[in-house]
N, C-alpha and C positions, 0 to 999 in steps of 0.2 A: 504494500500500500504506500502510495507516495505521500511524502510530507506535505502538509498544507499549512500555509501561513495565515493565521486568523487576524493578526495585527498587521496592518499595512503601513502604519506610520507611527513615529514616536513623537512625543512632546518634550522639547528641551526646555527645562524650567529656568535655566540660566542663573542669573545672580539675584534679581529682584523683580517683583511684580508692580512696584511703584512707578507710575508713568513718568514722574519728574526724574526719578533716579535712572530710569531707562534712557531718557534723553541725555542726561549727564554722562552716562556710561557710553552711549553712542558717540558723543563728541570726543570723549577721552580716548576710546579705542580707535576711532577714525584717525585722530592725530598721531597716535602711536604707530598705526599701520602705515600711514603715509611717510612718516619719518623713517620707519624700518625699510620701506621700499627705496627711498631716496638714498639713505646711508649705505645700504648694501650695493645698490647700483653704482654709487660713487666709488666704493672700494673696488668693484670689478673694473670700472673704466680707468681708474688711476693705475691699477696694476697692469692693465693691458697697454696703457699709453706710455708708461715709464720703463725703459729698457733696464734700468737699475733694479727694478722690482721683478724681473724675470728670473727668479730663483725658486727653488723647491718650496720654501716656506710660504711665499706669496702666491705660488701656483695653487697650493692647498687652500690658502686663505680665500682666493677668488672662488673656488668651488664651494667652500663653506658659506660664503655670502650668497651664492646661488641657491644652495640648499635652504638657507634661512629664508630667502624670498619665497620658496616653495612651501616651507613649513608654516610660515605665517599666513600665506594665502589659502591654505587648506581650511583653516578654522576662522580667521578673523572676518572675512567678507560675510560668511553665513551668520556669524555672531552679530554683525552690524545690522543685517536684515532682520534678525529676530528681535533686536532692541526696538525696532519700529513696527514690527508686525503684530497683529492682534492674535493670530494663531501661529505659535512658534513650533511648527511641525517640520519633520524631515521623514521622508519615506524610508522603509527598511533598506531598499537597495541603495538609496542615497546615503544612509548611515554607514552601510558596509563600504561604499565607495570612499567616504571620508576616512574611515578606518584604514583602508588600503593606502591612501596617500599620507596619512599620519605616520603609519609604520614605515613606509618607504622613506619619508623625509627624516624621521628620527633614527632609523637604522643606518641610513647613509651618513648622517651627521656624526653618529657615534664612531663609525669607521674612519671618517675623515679626521676627526679629532685624535684618534689613535695614530693615524699616519703622521699627523703633525707632531705628536709626542715623539714618535720614532725619529722624525726629521731633526728635532731639537736634540735628541740623544746623540745622533750621528754627528751633528755639528759641534757639540760641546765635548763629548767624550772621545770622539775619534775624528778630530778635524782634518788630519792629514789625508784621510781617505774619504772625506765627506762628498766631494764631487763625483767620485767613483761609486760610492754607495748609493747616493741619491741622484743618479743620472736621470735624464728626461724619460727614458723608457720605464724605469722603475716608478717614477712619479705617476705617469699615465696609467701604468698597471695597477697601482694602489687605488687611484680614483675610480678606474673602471671596476675594480673589484668591490669597492664600496657601494657603487650604484647597483652592481649585479646582485650582491648579497642582500642589499636593502630591498630590491625588487623581488627576489626569491622569498624573503621573509614575508613581505606584504602580500604576495600572491597566494602563498600556501595558507596563511591565516585567513585571508578573505574568502578563499574557496571553501574552507571548512565552515566559515561563518554563514555562507549562503545555504548550507544544509540545515540550519537551525530553524525551529518553529518558535513563534512568539505568540502567546495566547493572552497576554496581559498580566499585570498592568503595563501601560505603554509610556509612562512618564520617566524621563531620565533627569536626575537632579544634577545637571551639568550644562555647560555651554556648547559642548560638542560631543560627538560620538567617540568613545574609546572602547577598545575591545574588552577589557575586564568588566566594564559596566554593561556592555551589550550581552556578555555571557550570563550575567545575573538576571537578565530579562527573559532568557530562554526558558521554555517549558519542556524542553527535551534534554536528553543527556548531553552534557558538555565536557565529559571526561577527555574525549579525543582532542577537542579544541584546547583544553587546558594543557594537555601533554605537548601539543604542537607549540603553543605559546611558550611553555616552560623550556622546551628543548632549544628554541632559538635564543631565549634569554640566557640560559646556562652556557650553551656552546659558543654563541657569537657575542652576546652582550658581555658575559663575564670575561671572555678572552680579550675583548677590546679594553675592558677596564683594567685587567691585569697587565696588559701590554703598556698601557698608559702609566699605571702605577710603577711598574718595574723601570720604565724609562726615566721617570722622575726621581726614583730612588738613586739611580746611577748618576743622573744629572746633578742632583743636590750634593751627592758624595763627591763628584768631580769638582764642583764649584767650591766646596768647603776646603779642598786641598790646594786651591789657588792661594798663593801667599799674599799677593798684593790686594788691598781693599778695592782699588780701582778695577783690577782684573776680575774680582768676584762680582763687582757691581755690573760691569759690562756683560759678563757671562749670564748673570741672572736676568738682565734686562732683555736678552734675546728670547727668553721663554716665559717671562712673567705674565704677558698678555694672554698667552695660551693657557697658562696655569689658572688664571682667573676665570677664563671661559669654561674650562673643564670642571673646575670646582663648582661653579654656579649650575652647570648643566647636570652633572651627576648628583650634586647635593639635593636639588629639588626632585629629581627622579627617584632618589632613594627615599625621601620623605613620603612621596605619593605612593610608591609601589612596593617598597621593601619593609619599612618600619611597621611594627604592629599598630593597628588602628585603635586609638582611644578617642574619647569624645572630642577632645581639642583638635587632634590631627584630622579627624573625620570632618569636622566643621571647616578646617582650613584647606582641605584638599583642592577646592576650586581655586583658591588663591595661589597655591603652589603650582597648580596646573597652568594658570595664567603665566606664571613666571617662565616655565620652560617652553611653552608653546607660543607666547606672545612677546614677553620681555627679553628672553635670551636672544632671539633673532634681532632685536633692537640693540641690545647691549654689545653683541659681538663686534659689529663695525665700529661702534663708539669706543670700545676698549682698545681695539687695534689702531684706530686713527689717532687717539689721544696719547697712547703710550709708545707708539712706534715712530721713531724719528724718520725712518725711511718713507713711511706712508704719509706723514705730515709734509715731508719735503716733496714727495710726488704730487700731493694735492696742491701744494703751493705753486709748483711749476706748472701744473695743469691750469690753475686759475690765472697765473701770470700770462701763459700763452693765450688763453681765451680772452683775457682783458686786452692783451697786446694786439690780438687780431682784430678785436672790435674797435680799438683805438685807430688802428691802421685804416680800417674800413671807413671810420668816421672822417678821418683826414682826407681820404680819397673823395668821399662824397662832397665834403665842403669845397675841395679844390675844383670839382666839376661844376658846382653851383656858382662859384666865383668866376 
């Protein structure tokens, strides 16, 4: 007998039912989303335009910015619509599609962050062989692998989610669809889905986390052995931005999905979910642009060239008019 879905749509309860609060949240998240798009696009354009930034670290950073654009765009536009909509619904197929792109973006970001950690390890702990270790082919292979494994993770979980039946209730106390919450809504057996999700988390998620952790253990150990204070400062400055991004990303994921739930953490789950789905894509380009001298220099040169070009065009137009 074929499975039949009795629930055809879910209601996303979001943050608040107060109309004035909804308008305030709409404006707030719209501003955050626009800044996120502009900041990440700026990072990508600056890296592409400045030859001095054509290095493995900034190659990974440009791909991280692209993933952040995708990650933010999966949840925020639908959230903005629901802030203004009377009926905050999403179809079952739409919910599973959103889950697919969330897992794809999150999985790819985790792998790219791990690749960036390994890049910093190679640069600080084995600088003499850095260009050989992190050549262009290896960098492309790592990014391709990140997208491939993220796509594989998302596809398998989505396919198994499509086999679930939903008989009610259909209210999701969140602003977006997430797989653990969807599984709780199912009225059929979810053991297979849980095993698939756990397998990817343990094998791939834990592997990436351990690779990042081991890389930074070696990095910090190497930095501490540097005798001069200036040398230690310069070495740490090359990885401090990435360390801040990794800490924020893994920290909020751990709070939401790993720590045992008490009443306080359960009530704050939405807040922490906002952090890694909405704020992290905003903070990543800001952290790198504010803390990396090379990015700031590339941005300065880009603005100088743009303003210089406009000034040249203005002088040319004035001369023609005269």
